[in-house]
C-alpha positions, 0 to 999 in steps of 0.5 A: 855384153849379153842381151839377157842382161837387165838394162840396170845391170848393163848401165852399172857395168858401163858406169864402172867402165867409165869410172875406171877409165876416168880414173886411169886417165886421171892417173896418166895426167898425174904421172905425165904432168911433171914431164909435160910441164917441163918441156911444154914450151910455155916460153920459159927457160924450158922452151928450147930445152933438150932433155938430152946432155952429153959429157964435157966436150960433146954436143947433142945432135938431135938429128943423129940422135947422138952426142957428137965432139963439140967443134965449130960447124958441128951443128947448125947455130939453132942446135947449138943454141938449144944444146947450150940451153939444155946445159944451162938447164943442167946447171952446167953453166960454163959448158953452155958458154963454151957451146955458145962460143962455137956459134957462127952468129953468136949475136942473136936475141936467144944466143944473147939471152942464154949467155946472159943467163949462164953468166949470171948463174956463175955470179957474173951479174953485171955481165949477164945484164950486159948480154940481156940488154943486147938481146933486148936491143935486138928483140924488144918484144923477147919476153924471156929475156926480160924475165931474166933481166927482171931477175938479175935486177932483184939479184942487185937489189934494184926492185924498180927495174925489176918492175919495169922488166914486169910491165914490159912483159905485160905489154908483150903476153899479158899477165898469163904468160909464163914469164910474167907470172914467174917474174911476178913471183920473183919479185914478190919473194926474191929469196928463191933466186 
């Protein structure tokens, strides 16, 4: 700025710059909000989600940034589990189960949870519940599996079971975690399950 401007003019220019910057920042937040909300790691389904999905019979290799043929040993278990979850998020439940079948150790809390979710979404609610219960047996403090188990109970009309899972989540992470909030909303209005 020039030194011959009077102080009120330069103050006004500074205010305009600040307002413009604040508006631009606000617009960035509005545009980026849905992207951040979808992959922000709040503990819900999206926590381990991988945004990239491949064609049927392939899995995403995040290290090499490409799709590779889905076969035993192609990726470490955590990579396969993450990819199976990306398929779940994309509504490709049968393919997610196929990827979970490639795991060297399919009996982890996360893998069992995702297997339960995929089978439940395929309409096999009791089978899904059995996987959720196995996951809980391995990790009773895994809030996400308790959220999904509560949703499964709601689908069966077992509100008391869903409320018991809500209380378990409250003990794990309180009432402000995503899992608690999602299940509380589902209990209040199970129509969206």
